[in-house]
C-alpha positions as CSV (number, residue, x, y, z in Angstrom):
1,L,-1.8,-17.4,-18.4
2,M,-1.6,-17.3,-22.2
3,F,0.0,-20.2,-24.1
4,G,0.9,-18.8,-27.5
5,G,-2.0,-20.5,-29.2
6,S,-0.6,-24.0,-28.9
7,G,-2.6,-24.9,-25.7
8,L,0.6,-26.2,-24.1
9,T,2.9,-24.7,-21.5
10,Y,6.5,-23.8,-22.0
11,S,7.4,-27.3,-20.6
12,G,5.1,-29.0,-23.1
13,S,2.3,-30.0,-20.7
14,V,-1.4,-29.2,-20.9
15,P,-2.1,-26.5,-18.2
16,Q,-4.3,-27.6,-15.3
17,L,-6.3,-25.7,-12.8
18,Y,-4.9,-25.9,-9.3
19,L,-1.6,-27.3,-10.6
20,T,0.1,-25.1,-13.2
21,I,1.9,-21.9,-12.5
22,S,4.3,-19.8,-14.5
23,A,7.4,-18.2,-13.0
24,V,10.8,-16.8,-13.8
25,I,12.8,-20.1,-14.3
26,T,16.0,-18.6,-13.0
27,V,14.2,-18.1,-9.7
28,L,11.9,-21.2,-9.8
29,P,13.1,-23.7,-12.4
30,L,10.6,-25.8,-14.5
31,G,9.3,-28.7,-12.4
32,T,9.7,-26.9,-9.1
33,M,6.8,-27.7,-6.8
34,V,5.6,-24.9,-4.5
35,I,2.9,-24.6,-1.9
36,I,0.6,-21.5,-2.1
37,G,-2.1,-21.6,0.6
38,E,-3.1,-25.2,0.9
39,T,-2.4,-26.1,-2.8
40,V,0.7,-27.6,-4.4
41,Y,1.5,-26.1,-7.8
42,T,4.2,-27.0,-10.3
43,V,6.2,-24.5,-12.4
44,E,5.3,-25.5,-15.9
45,D,5.4,-22.2,-17.8
46,I,7.1,-18.9,-18.2
47,G,5.3,-15.7,-19.0
48,S,5.5,-12.0,-19.7
49,S,3.4,-11.2,-16.6
50,V,5.9,-12.7,-14.2
51,D,9.1,-11.1,-13.0
52,G,11.4,-11.5,-10.0
53,H,9.6,-13.3,-7.2
54,T,6.1,-13.3,-8.8
55,V,4.2,-16.3,-10.0
56,D,1.1,-16.5,-12.2
57,L,-1.6,-19.2,-11.5
58,Y,-3.3,-20.9,-14.4
59,F,-7.1,-20.4,-14.6
60,S,-9.5,-21.9,-17.2
61,S,-10.7,-18.5,-18.3
62,H,-9.7,-14.8,-18.1
63,Q,-12.9,-14.2,-16.2
64,E,-11.8,-16.6,-13.4
65,A,-8.4,-15.0,-13.2
66,L,-9.9,-11.5,-12.9
67,A,-12.3,-12.8,-10.2
68,Y,-9.3,-14.3,-8.2
69,G,-7.4,-11.0,-8.6
70,V,-3.9,-10.2,-7.6
71,K,-2.8,-11.5,-4.2
72,K,0.3,-11.2,-2.1
73,Q,1.0,-14.6,-0.5
74,E,3.9,-16.6,0.8
75,V,5.2,-19.3,-1.5
76,F,7.0,-22.3,0.0
77,Q,9.0,-24.8,-2.0
78,A,7.6,-28.3,-1.6
79,I,10.1,-31.0,-0.5
80,E,9.4,-34.5,-1.7
């Protein structure tokens, strides 16, 4: 994820590993919690790399993101 140089997400939070994802907010509004694998993420950002039913996980570095790669996984909305 890229954050326009401010270091903050679209929602104004500091992005965090294993928490922050970006999504299309008409599909998954800001603040929506989803489960991917065994991890609960929160939609905190939007991005040019997401479209339709795609999400983008935050990584601390571009290298980590490349190492993780592109994966096709089911995403479940977390119910509190």
